[in-house]
N, CA, C and O atoms as CSV, one atom per row, in Angstrom:
chain,resi,resn,atom,element,x,y,z
A,1,MET,N,N,161.456,89.327,136.814
A,1,MET,CA,C,160.053,89.661,136.904
A,1,MET,C,C,159.212,88.432,136.519
A,1,MET,O,O,159.452,87.826,135.474
A,2,THR,N,N,158.263,88.073,137.326
A,2,THR,CA,C,157.462,86.886,137.076
A,2,THR,C,C,156.138,87.277,136.436
A,2,THR,O,O,155.599,88.359,136.671
A,3,ARG,N,N,155.645,86.371,135.633
A,3,ARG,CA,C,154.356,86.619,134.981
A,3,ARG,C,C,153.231,86.153,135.882
A,3,ARG,O,O,153.368,85.182,136.626
A,4,VAL,N,N,152.118,86.859,135.801
A,4,VAL,CA,C,150.955,86.467,136.582
A,4,VAL,C,C,150.138,85.500,135.743
A,4,VAL,O,O,149.760,85.819,134.615
A,5,ARG,N,N,149.868,84.332,136.281
A,5,ARG,CA,C,149.096,83.331,135.554
A,5,ARG,C,C,147.618,83.645,135.625
A,5,ARG,O,O,147.118,84.208,136.598
A,6,LYS,N,N,146.931,83.255,134.548
A,6,LYS,CA,C,145.475,83.408,134.530
A,6,LYS,C,C,144.857,82.368,135.443
A,6,LYS,O,O,145.309,81.225,135.503
A,7,LYS,N,N,143.835,82.772,136.140
A,7,LYS,CA,C,143.137,81.824,137.005
A,7,LYS,C,C,141.728,81.629,136.475
A,7,LYS,O,O,141.101,82.558,135.966
A,8,ARG,N,N,141.256,80.427,136.604
A,8,ARG,CA,C,139.886,80.150,136.170
A,8,ARG,C,C,138.917,80.825,137.123
A,8,ARG,O,O,139.009,80.691,138.344
A,9,SER,N,N,137.986,81.552,136.526
A,9,SER,CA,C,136.993,82.198,137.385
A,9,SER,C,C,135.842,81.234,137.628
A,9,SER,O,O,135.570,80.354,136.811
A,10,ASP,N,N,135.193,81.405,138.722
A,10,ASP,CA,C,134.053,80.553,139.063
A,10,ASP,C,C,132.737,81.221,138.686
A,10,ASP,O,O,131.685,80.843,139.201
A,11,ALA,N,N,132.781,82.201,137.803
A,11,ALA,CA,C,131.567,82.946,137.456
A,11,ALA,C,C,130.558,82.067,136.718
A,11,ALA,O,O,129.356,82.174,136.962
A,12,ASN,N,N,131.029,81.200,135.819
A,12,ASN,CA,C,130.120,80.371,135.018
A,12,ASN,C,C,129.966,78.959,135.562
A,12,ASN,O,O,129.387,78.094,134.904
A,13,ARG,N,N,130.468,78.734,136.726
A,13,ARG,CA,C,130.412,77.398,137.304
A,13,ARG,C,C,129.003,77.108,137.828
A,13,ARG,O,O,128.364,77.959,138.446
A,14,ILE,N,N,128.542,75.892,137.567
A,14,ILE,CA,C,127.202,75.496,138.000
A,14,ILE,C,C,127.325,74.486,139.118
A,14,ILE,O,O,128.039,73.491,138.994
A,15,GLU,N,N,126.637,74.739,140.196
A,15,GLU,CA,C,126.613,73.808,141.325
A,15,GLU,C,C,125.390,72.918,141.188
A,15,GLU,O,O,124.263,73.413,141.177
A,16,TRP,N,N,125.595,71.619,141.084
A,16,TRP,CA,C,124.490,70.694,140.887
A,16,TRP,C,C,123.957,70.114,142.186
A,16,TRP,O,O,122.837,69.603,142.217
A,17,GLY,N,N,124.688,70.178,143.195
A,17,GLY,CA,C,124.253,69.542,144.433
A,17,GLY,C,C,124.781,68.124,144.499
A,17,GLY,O,O,125.938,67.879,144.159
A,18,ALA,N,N,123.955,67.188,144.930
A,18,ALA,CA,C,124.388,65.807,145.113
A,18,ALA,C,C,124.673,65.124,143.777
A,18,ALA,O,O,125.724,64.507,143.604
A,19,GLN,N,N,123.724,65.236,142.819
A,19,GLN,CA,C,123.906,64.575,141.521
A,19,GLN,C,C,123.520,65.525,140.389
A,19,GLN,O,O,122.541,66.263,140.501
A,20,PRO,N,N,124.284,65.507,139.311
A,20,PRO,CA,C,123.901,66.333,138.158
A,20,PRO,C,C,122.670,65.751,137.473
A,20,PRO,O,O,122.383,64.565,137.635
A,21,PRO,N,N,121.934,66.565,136.708
A,21,PRO,CA,C,120.738,66.044,136.029
A,21,PRO,C,C,121.117,65.039,134.941
A,21,PRO,O,O,122.195,65.111,134.351
A,22,ARG,N,N,120.200,64.100,134.691
A,22,ARG,CA,C,120.419,63.113,133.629
A,22,ARG,C,C,120.231,63.773,132.264
A,22,ARG,O,O,119.681,64.869,132.153
A,23,ARG,N,N,120.696,63.086,131.245
A,23,ARG,CA,C,120.607,63.634,129.885
A,23,ARG,C,C,119.151,63.840,129.473
A,23,ARG,O,O,118.836,64.827,128.807
A,24,SER,N,N,118.278,62.943,129.850
A,24,SER,CA,C,116.865,63.076,129.503
A,24,SER,C,C,116.266,64.322,130.148
A,24,SER,O,O,115.417,64.988,129.555
A,25,GLU,N,N,116.714,64.635,131.367
A,25,GLU,CA,C,116.230,65.856,132.023
A,25,GLU,C,C,116.748,67.093,131.317
A,25,GLU,O,O,116.036,68.089,131.186
A,26,LYS,N,N,117.997,67.029,130.860
A,26,LYS,CA,C,118.562,68.168,130.118
A,26,LYS,C,C,117.825,68.371,128.802
A,26,LYS,O,O,117.560,69.503,128.399
A,27,LEU,N,N,117.495,67.263,128.130
A,27,LEU,CA,C,116.791,67.369,126.848
A,27,LEU,C,C,115.368,67.886,127.033
A,27,LEU,O,O,114.807,68.476,126.110
A,28,ALA,N,N,114.781,67.680,128.193
A,28,ALA,CA,C,113.426,68.154,128.454
A,28,ALA,C,C,113.382,69.672,128.543
A,28,ALA,O,O,112.370,70.290,128.211
A,29,ASP,N,N,114.484,70.274,128.991
A,29,ASP,CA,C,114.550,71.731,129.091
A,29,ASP,C,C,114.886,72.310,127.723
A,29,ASP,O,O,115.953,72.001,127.193
A,30,PRO,N,N,114.017,73.143,127.117
A,30,PRO,CA,C,114.276,73.631,125.754
A,30,PRO,C,C,115.454,74.598,125.647
A,30,PRO,O,O,115.985,74.799,124.554
A,31,ASP,N,N,115.867,75.196,126.754
A,31,ASP,CA,C,116.965,76.158,126.696
A,31,ASP,C,C,118.309,75.565,127.061
A,31,ASP,O,O,119.316,76.273,127.051
A,32,SER,N,N,118.349,74.287,127.380
A,32,SER,CA,C,119.616,73.687,127.786
A,32,SER,C,C,120.521,73.468,126.575
A,32,SER,O,O,120.063,73.414,125.433
A,33,TYR,N,N,121.802,73.347,126.856
A,33,TYR,CA,C,122.788,73.138,125.799
A,33,TYR,C,C,122.499,71.864,125.029
A,33,TYR,O,O,122.601,71.843,123.802
A,34,GLU,N,N,122.139,70.805,125.734
A,34,GLU,CA,C,121.879,69.505,125.097
A,34,GLU,C,C,120.726,69.591,124.101
A,34,GLU,O,O,120.833,69.102,122.977
A,35,SER,N,N,119.631,70.211,124.514
A,35,SER,CA,C,118.467,70.267,123.623
A,35,SER,C,C,118.721,71.185,122.435
A,35,SER,O,O,118.281,70.892,121.323
A,36,ARG,N,N,119.431,72.299,122.657
A,36,ARG,CA,C,119.767,73.180,121.530
A,36,ARG,C,C,120.675,72.473,120.544
A,36,ARG,O,O,120.525,72.634,119.333
A,37,LYS,N,N,121.618,71.688,121.054
A,37,LYS,CA,C,122.540,70.933,120.195
A,37,LYS,C,C,121.773,69.901,119.364
A,37,LYS,O,O,122.024,69.745,118.169
A,38,LYS,N,N,120.839,69.199,120.007
A,38,LYS,CA,C,120.053,68.182,119.306
A,38,LYS,C,C,119.201,68.807,118.205
A,38,LYS,O,O,119.115,68.266,117.102
A,39,ARG,N,N,118.571,69.944,118.500
A,39,ARG,CA,C,117.756,70.639,117.484
A,39,ARG,C,C,118.600,71.080,116.305
A,39,ARG,O,O,118.177,70.959,115.155
A,40,ALA,N,N,119.802,71.596,116.583
A,40,ALA,CA,C,120.688,72.055,115.516
A,40,ALA,C,C,121.100,70.893,114.616
A,40,ALA,O,O,121.171,71.049,113.397
A,41,LEU,N,N,121.372,69.732,115.208
A,41,LEU,CA,C,121.744,68.566,114.403
A,41,LEU,C,C,120.598,68.104,113.516
A,41,LEU,O,O,120.819,67.716,112.369
A,42,GLU,N,N,119.368,68.144,114.041
A,42,GLU,CA,C,118.216,67.741,113.241
A,42,GLU,C,C,117.938,68.745,112.130
A,42,GLU,O,O,117.511,68.379,111.035
A,43,LYS,N,N,118.186,70.015,112.430
A,43,LYS,CA,C,117.879,71.082,111.472
A,43,LYS,C,C,118.898,71.142,110.331
A,43,LYS,O,O,118.584,71.602,109.233
A,44,ARG,N,N,120.120,70.675,110.599
A,44,ARG,CA,C,121.180,70.778,109.609
A,44,ARG,C,C,120.799,70.070,108.313
A,44,ARG,O,O,120.183,69.004,108.328
A,45,LYS,N,N,121.173,70.674,107.209
A,45,LYS,CA,C,120.813,70.130,105.893
A,45,LYS,C,C,121.575,68.840,105.630
A,45,LYS,O,O,122.790,68.772,105.813
A,46,LYS,N,N,120.857,67.840,105.205
A,46,LYS,CA,C,121.466,66.543,104.925
A,46,LYS,C,C,121.806,66.436,103.433
A,46,LYS,O,O,121.138,67.040,102.594
A,47,GLN,N,N,122.840,65.671,103.117
A,47,GLN,CA,C,123.214,65.438,101.727
A,47,GLN,C,C,122.220,64.455,101.110
A,47,GLN,O,O,121.835,63.473,101.744
A,48,LYS,N,N,121.811,64.725,99.878
A,48,LYS,CA,C,120.895,63.823,99.186
A,48,LYS,C,C,121.685,62.697,98.522
A,48,LYS,O,O,122.836,62.870,98.120
A,49,SER,N,N,121.044,61.561,98.421
A,49,SER,CA,C,121.697,60.438,97.763
A,49,SER,C,C,121.672,60.663,96.255
A,49,SER,O,O,120.926,61.505,95.757
A,50,ALA,N,N,122.484,59.911,95.541
A,50,ALA,CA,C,122.546,60.034,94.084
A,50,ALA,C,C,121.197,59.675,93.464
A,50,ALA,O,O,120.798,60.257,92.456
A,51,TYR,N,N,120.503,58.724,94.063
A,51,TYR,CA,C,119.184,58.319,93.564
A,51,TYR,C,C,118.180,59.460,93.694
A,51,TYR,O,O,117.417,59.716,92.763
A,52,GLU,N,N,118.168,60.154,94.841
A,52,GLU,CA,C,117.247,61.272,95.036
A,52,GLU,C,C,117.546,62.404,94.065
A,52,GLU,O,O,116.631,63.023,93.523
A,53,LYS,N,N,118.834,62.674,93.847
A,53,LYS,CA,C,119.214,63.718,92.895
A,53,LYS,C,C,118.733,63.367,91.495
A,53,LYS,O,O,118.229,64.228,90.773
A,54,HIS,N,N,118.887,62.111,91.113
A,54,HIS,CA,C,118.458,61.660,89.791
A,54,HIS,C,C,116.941,61.811,89.635
A,54,HIS,O,O,116.465,62.253,88.590
A,55,LEU,N,N,116.185,61.443,90.676
A,55,LEU,CA,C,114.726,61.584,90.618
A,55,LEU,C,C,114.311,63.035,90.451
A,55,LEU,O,O,113.423,63.340,89.655
A,56,GLU,N,N,114.952,63.941,91.203
A,56,GLU,CA,C,114.628,65.366,91.089
A,56,GLU,C,C,114.918,65.877,89.682
A,56,GLU,O,O,114.141,66.652,89.125
A,57,GLN,N,N,116.029,65.445,89.114
A,57,GLN,CA,C,116.390,65.880,87.769
A,57,GLN,C,C,115.359,65.399,86.748
A,57,GLN,O,O,114.996,66.139,85.833
A,58,GLN,N,N,114.893,64.174,86.901
A,58,GLN,CA,C,113.866,63.650,85.997
A,58,GLN,C,C,112.568,64.440,86.123
A,58,GLN,O,O,111.936,64.757,85.115
A,59,GLU,N,N,112.164,64.762,87.354
A,59,GLU,CA,C,110.938,65.529,87.564
A,59,GLU,C,C,111.041,66.906,86.927
A,59,GLU,O,O,110.078,67.392,86.334
A,60,ARG,N,N,112.207,67.537,87.045
A,60,ARG,CA,C,112.386,68.861,86.431
A,60,ARG,C,C,112.286,68.777,84.917
A,60,ARG,O,O,111.644,69.619,84.288
A,61,SER,N,N,112.925,67.754,84.319
A,61,SER,CA,C,112.886,67.629,82.859
A,61,SER,C,C,111.470,67.321,82.381
A,61,SER,O,O,111.053,67.822,81.336
A,62,GLU,N,N,110.722,66.503,83.129
A,62,GLU,CA,C,109.328,66.221,82.758
A,62,GLU,C,C,108.482,67.483,82.859
A,62,GLU,O,O,107.593,67.701,82.036
A,63,GLY,N,N,108.750,68.307,83.851
A,63,GLY,CA,C,108.018,69.558,84.003
A,63,GLY,C,C,108.267,70.490,82.830
A,63,GLY,O,O,107.350,71.155,82.349
A,64,ARG,N,N,109.521,70.534,82.370
A,64,ARG,CA,C,109.839,71.372,81.205
A,64,ARG,C,C,109.135,70.854,79.954
A,64,ARG,O,O,108.647,71.644,79.145
A,65,ASP,N,N,109.081,69.526,79.790
A,65,ASP,CA,C,108.410,68.944,78.632
A,65,ASP,C,C,106.926,69.275,78.632
A,65,ASP,O,O,106.350,69.542,77.578
A,66,ASP,N,N,106.303,69.260,79.807
A,66,ASP,CA,C,104.885,69.597,79.911
A,66,ASP,C,C,104.640,71.045,79.509
A,66,ASP,O,O,103.641,71.352,78.859
A,67,GLN,N,N,105.538,71.923,79.888
A,67,GLN,CA,C,105.376,73.336,79.561
A,67,GLN,C,C,105.534,73.568,78.058
A,67,GLN,O,O,104.857,74.427,77.493
A,68,LYS,N,N,106.412,72.818,77.412
A,68,LYS,CA,C,106.631,72.997,75.981
A,68,LYS,C,C,105.405,72.592,75.176
A,68,LYS,O,O,105.099,73.216,74.161
A,69,GLY,N,N,104.707,71.564,75.613
A,69,GLY,CA,C,103.574,71.042,74.861
A,69,GLY,C,C,102.386,71.981,74.836
A,69,GLY,O,O,101.806,72.196,73.772
A,70,ALA,N,N,102.008,72.538,75.945
A,70,ALA,CA,C,100.817,73.376,76.044
A,70,ALA,C,C,101.224,74.838,75.976
A,70,ALA,O,O,101.629,75.429,76.977
A,71,ARG,N,N,101.111,75.414,74.789
A,71,ARG,CA,C,101.461,76.825,74.631
A,71,ARG,C,C,100.246,77.587,74.176
A,71,ARG,O,O,99.483,77.123,73.328
A,72,GLY,N,N,100.075,78.748,74.739
A,72,GLY,CA,C,99.030,79.643,74.281
A,72,GLY,C,C,97.658,79.251,74.764
A,72,GLY,O,O,97.481,78.301,75.526
A,73,GLY,N,N,96.692,80.018,74.294
A,73,GLY,CA,C,95.305,79.772,74.645
A,73,GLY,C,C,94.445,80.322,73.518
A,73,GLY,O,O,94.854,80.327,72.357
A,74,ARG,N,N,93.246,80.787,73.871
A,74,ARG,CA,C,92.351,81.293,72.835
A,74,ARG,C,C,92.911,82.550,72.173
A,74,ARG,O,O,92.816,82.710,70.956
A,75,LEU,N,N,93.491,83.437,72.972
A,75,LEU,CA,C,94.048,84.664,72.416
A,75,LEU,C,C,95.210,84.353,71.474
A,75,LEU,O,O,95.331,84.962,70.411
A,76,ALA,N,N,96.057,83.412,71.860
A,76,ALA,CA,C,97.197,83.050,71.017
A,76,ALA,C,C,96.708,82.474,69.686
A,76,ALA,O,O,97.267,82.780,68.632
A,77,GLU,N,N,95.674,81.647,69.735
A,77,GLU,CA,C,95.134,81.082,68.494
A,77,GLU,C,C,94.541,82.180,67.613
A,77,GLU,O,O,94.680,82.148,66.391
A,78,LYS,N,N,93.882,83.146,68.239
A,78,LYS,CA,C,93.297,84.260,67.488
A,78,LYS,C,C,94.394,85.060,66.789
A,78,LYS,O,O,94.252,85.423,65.621
A,79,ILE,N,N,95.488,85.335,67.504
A,79,ILE,CA,C,96.594,86.099,66.921
A,79,ILE,C,C,97.236,85.319,65.782
A,79,ILE,O,O,97.554,85.892,64.740
A,80,ARG,N,N,97.427,84.023,65.972
A,80,ARG,CA,C,98.013,83.214,64.898
A,80,ARG,C,C,97.115,83.232,63.664
A,80,ARG,O,O,97.607,83.318,62.539
A,81,GLY,N,N,95.799,83.152,63.872
A,81,GLY,CA,C,94.867,83.199,62.738
A,81,GLY,C,C,94.941,84.522,62.001
A,81,GLY,O,O,94.948,84.547,60.771
A,82,LEU,N,N,94.996,85.630,62.746
A,82,LEU,CA,C,95.105,86.949,62.105
A,82,LEU,C,C,96.413,87.071,61.327
A,82,LEU,O,O,96.427,87.620,60.225
A,83,ASN,N,N,97.500,86.568,61.885
A,83,ASN,CA,C,98.787,86.607,61.184
A,83,ASN,C,C,98.747,85.765,59.915
A,83,ASN,O,O,99.318,86.144,58.893
A,84,ARG,N,N,98.064,84.612,59.986
A,84,ARG,CA,C,97.933,83.751,58.819
A,84,ARG,C,C,97.171,84.483,57.711
A,84,ARG,O,O,97.577,84.467,56.549
A,85,GLU,N,N,96.050,85.131,58.090
A,85,GLU,CA,C,95.263,85.877,57.094
A,85,GLU,C,C,96.077,87.008,56.488
A,85,GLU,O,O,96.007,87.244,55.282
A,86,ARG,N,N,96.850,87.711,57.312
A,86,ARG,CA,C,97.662,88.825,56.813
A,86,ARG,C,C,98.703,88.322,55.827
A,86,ARG,O,O,98.953,88.967,54.808
A,87,ARG,N,N,99.323,87.159,56.120
A,87,ARG,CA,C,100.312,86.598,55.215
A,87,ARG,C,C,99.675,86.193,53.878
A,87,ARG,O,O,100.250,86.398,52.809
A,88,GLU,N,N,98.468,85.611,53.971
A,88,GLU,CA,C,97.770,85.218,52.736
A,88,GLU,C,C,97.448,86.442,51.885
A,88,GLU,O,O,97.608,86.408,50.665
A,89,LEU,N,N,96.996,87.520,52.520
A,89,LEU,CA,C,96.713,88.747,51.768
A,89,LEU,C,C,97.980,89.313,51.136
A,89,LEU,O,O,97.963,89.761,49.990
A,90,ASP,N,N,99.075,89.291,51.887
A,90,ASP,CA,C,100.346,89.788,51.353
A,90,ASP,C,C,100.802,88.941,50.158
A,90,ASP,O,O,101.319,89.467,49.172
A,91,ASN,N,N,100.600,87.611,50.263
A,91,ASN,CA,C,100.987,86.739,49.156
A,91,ASN,C,C,100.129,87.007,47.922
A,91,ASN,O,O,100.635,86.984,46.800
A,92,GLU,N,N,98.834,87.261,48.121
A,92,GLU,CA,C,97.936,87.546,46.996
A,92,GLU,C,C,98.331,88.862,46.324
A,92,GLU,O,O,98.344,88.952,45.097
A,93,LEU,N,N,98.654,89.883,47.127
A,93,LEU,CA,C,99.062,91.174,46.571
A,93,LEU,C,C,100.375,91.059,45.816
A,93,LEU,O,O,100.553,91.694,44.776
A,94,ASP,N,N,101.292,90.256,46.329
A,94,ASP,CA,C,102.560,90.058,45.637
A,94,ASP,C,C,102.366,89.315,44.312
A,94,ASP,O,O,103.065,89.590,43.336
A,95,ASP,N,N,101.414,88.372,44.277
A,95,ASP,CA,C,101.157,87.616,43.063
A,95,ASP,C,C,100.550,88.498,41.978
A,95,ASP,O,O,100.833,88.308,40.795
A,96,GLU,N,N,99.715,89.465,42.371
A,96,GLU,CA,C,99.080,90.360,41.402
A,96,GLU,C,C,100.105,91.294,40.772
A,96,GLU,O,O,99.969,91.652,39.602
A,97,ASP,N,N,101.120,91.693,41.516
A,97,ASP,CA,C,102.120,92.617,40.979
A,97,ASP,C,C,103.047,91.926,40.080
A,97,ASP,O,O,103.958,92.549,39.533
């Protein structure tokens, strides 16, 4: 018994005529394989250099330092003042006893 070989179908075959289109013509068409491939390559995420990584790390650490320095506002100062007064009153009451 012999096996039947697969045959290539001509369903997806493209007839170009005399000459196929040039690469520039293919890239001009937004739906062509060439242009989609080029867009995908440009879109792909690139690896950052060690220098860029170092710069980003420095910027993040500087941002954290800025946040540490400026804490609170008027309400925070008011609460700290009230807590200070309460502690002073508690200390005075403890001293009297």
